[in-house]
Every structure is written in C-alpha cells, then in structure tokens.
C-alpha positions, 0 to 999 in steps of 0.5 A: 710793857716789860711783858710784851718785850719778854713775849716779843723775844720768845717770838722771835727766838727760833728765827734768830738762833743760827748764829754766825759759825763763821771767821776768817783766818789770816796768816802771814807764812812768809819768813818777813814782816810784811808792811799790810793795808786794813782795806786788804782785809774788807776794812774801809780806808780813807773817805774816797774809798769810803764814798766810792763804796757807798755810790756802788753799792747803792746806786740802784736803790730807791733812794737815787740821791748820793746824800740819801745812799750815805744814810741808808749806808750807815744804817746798814752798818751801824748797830746798837751796844747800849754804850755811849762812844764818846767824840774823844775815842773816835777822834772825828775819823770816819773809818776809825768809826766803821771799823773799829765800832759801828755802834755808838748813841744817836748823837754819834751816828748824826756826826759820822753822817753829818761828815760824810755829807761834808766828804761828799761836797755837802754843807751839814750840821747836827742839831741836838733836840735835847734828848736826841741828835739829828744831821741836816744836809743842804740840798738846794738851798733846803735843810733836810733830816736824815735820821740814822738812828731811828732809821726814818725821815720826814715829809710835809705835805707840799713841801716835800723832805723837811728838816728841824726847823720846818718839823718844829713849826708842823702841828700836825701829827708825825704820823702823817709824815714819817717815811714808812719805808724808810728801813725799820725794826720795831723799835725804829718804827715805834721811836721814829713816829713816836710822839716823844719823838715829836716833842724833841723836835717842837720843844724849839727852846731846847734845840741847838745846832752842836759841834762835829769834832774835826777830822783827825787821821788813822792810818790804815797800814800796820805791821804784819809779823811773820808766822802771825795770824789775824781771826775776825770777827769773833765774839769773846763775850767777856764782860768789857769795863769801859771808862767814860764821863757818865762813869763806868759801863759794861759792854758784853756784845762786841766783835773782835779781832784777834792778833796772834803774835808767834812766840820769839817774836819782838818788835814794835808795830801798830795796829789802827784799831782800839786794843781792849784786851791781851793775853798772853802766859810767858811775855813782857809788852809796853802799850802808850808807855805802859808795861804789861807783864805776863808770868803766868796765862792771864787775860788782861782788859783794857779800859780805856778805849784808843786807838793810838797804840804803839806796841812794843813786844820786850820778850815774848816766850808765849805767844800774845793774843792781842784782841782789838774791837770792829764793826761786825757788820763789815763782814756778817752778810759775807761769812753766811752759809757758804763764805769765801777767802779773801784773795791776795796778790801776795802769795804769803798772805793765807786766808781760810774760813774757820768755824767758830766755836759756840762761845765765840758767836754773837748773842741774841740780842745782837743777833736781833740788831744785826737783823734790824733791816725788817726781821720783825715787821715780816715776821707780822708783829704790827700789833705789838708796835701798836702796843708800845707805840707812844 
C-alpha cells in the first residue's frame, strides 16, 4: 500500500506543482485607525450571510435542496490537515471555523454541517459510529445522512436516501448504495464505499448520538490601524506545535493572514481569527494578559489556539507582524491565473495583488487536498482505487 501511495504522488506530481502564486495585500493608507468588517475581505460573517452565500453559489447544482447544497458547500470549503480540532477551539461558531480553519476530523465537519442545517431551520443531529462521525438532517420525517468527510450519501433501493439506522439494518454491500456522482478523490472514494465504513454503521452496539456544541458569538469587526497591512493567504511553513487532549501535534500545511503593525503604533485591538505567531525586533505587547517582549528579531509561536484574543501593544519601535490562521479555500479559486483586487468603498483601503515567494506557497500534500474535487479520478487512477480499496 505504501508503494502504491508513492507511485500515486509520482504520477500526479507534474500536474500539481503549479502552486498558488498570488495573495491579497490590503493597506489602510489613511491617517486614522478604522473599524473594518471581515466580510469586506471576503470572509464569512453571521449565519444569514453564510446561508445566502450557499443558496446563491449552489443554486444551479444537481443537488437542488438547500440541505444538499450545504453538504456540497462544506465539501468545497473544508480540507484535511491531519490534525484534530477540539470543540473548545472553534467554540461552536460556524463562521470562526470557516474563516480561520476549514480543517478538522470527521467529528468537527459533521458538527459544522449539522449546525448549518439547524440555521437553515432543519432538525439535525450527529452520530458517533465509534470510529467515524456523520451528521443527519430530518426531511419529511426521514433522517438522511450526508457525509462531508467522505463526500458521500447513501441510497437504498425502494427507500431512497438513507439515515444511520436504515444503513445499519441494510445487509447488502455498501457498493450498491453509494452515490458515485458525489465529488470525490481517491481517498474519499475508497473510504466512502469501503468495507471499513460499512462496519462503522453495522456495529450498532457502539453507535450513539453525540452532543453538538452550543453556538457562541464572534463579532466580525476589528480595528485596522493606520498604515497597517493585511497579506493573505500566505503559507509560512514554520511548524506549529499545537497542544490538545491527545498531547502535542505538529502542523506544517496551513494558510495564514499576516497583519503588519507599523512602528510607533501602540494601542489595543482584536481580530476575530486565531493568532498563532508573533514576530518583532523591538517591541512589547500583551495578548490575553500574557506579556511578550522582543529585544531582538524573533518569531514566537503560540501553542494554544484561541480566537478570543485581545492585543495590547505597549511599545513598538520595529513594527510587529502577527500571524493568524485562515481557511485558504475561501481564496484559492479567486487567486488563480488572473486575480482581481478587492474593491472598497473607502478610498483609504487599498488592495493590491502581490506575488508570493516560493517559500510562502503551499506544499504538495496541501495542494493535493485543495484539488480534491475529482483531480485523481479525472486522470484515470481507478486502478489504484481498486488496489487500495478495503
């Protein structure tokens, strides 16, 4: 299996080495600080904005119902970092998850989709299948599973789209009921229709409905200092050591927004994204009551992800760079071969398209995931799929 995986990457390497070259750089060229809404920079805001976006973007998709559009949307705007995302980090807030992460294991993606369905007015729930999590939505008194991790839903003959309990009782091979038209790559195709996934559903003694975190509010506004700039998405590549209940993990493939605070600016502000690193040469600042002092150029990473960040800059003679996690899938398709700047009604906010140095472009495995909408299937690797299938 390892040999097949190596061969797989060698086959697709020439097709995916075209890494993202561009990023947005937005500068407040005014002489005063400004209160700015993140949605001005193409981030998501509150639930109504998100639901309107889903229905407008996916109105002509083959999946015509809004709950199906939500599933399709989450497939397009999430990816896999290989790192879990505990509930206490994304805090039950859909827009925080979509803006600052976009990644997580199956439990996080299932809970996010369930919460979007709830915001659409549906009853929803999440099942723990003891090894895999899936969300269900109640439509016409029937529970339906739409799996945002494996990119599949299942249909039983004479019944239609099925839920967990129907799939658990169904005795035939899952190969007969997987929806092969759902967007997949080789991994999701293998897992969605594999015997291992079938066992998740059929070992009913371990299946249970799990709790979805309650919604919290994260306001989209922030103070944009005069002469400060935002550059995103960039891919710094320095390892993030994150602490969670399983211990420490290292994340190398991620996207970031860099906020540059010009020298001499001092004051207090917050940004509704997750800060993970600070860089300065001669400055001091507080973040959540913890003091960071820079007496020479240094980069300091933060091991505990937290979106409730209050920054207070006490001294600043060198300028400060703050790095925030962002979801690259919000921007990757807009920054293709011919990207366009974001237009603002405020003439003091200026957007330019900048070319990223090679060191700040995304890495191979990350790019494979960005192209998950059928890249491998399109180049005819069904043979490898059959070889690796459970």
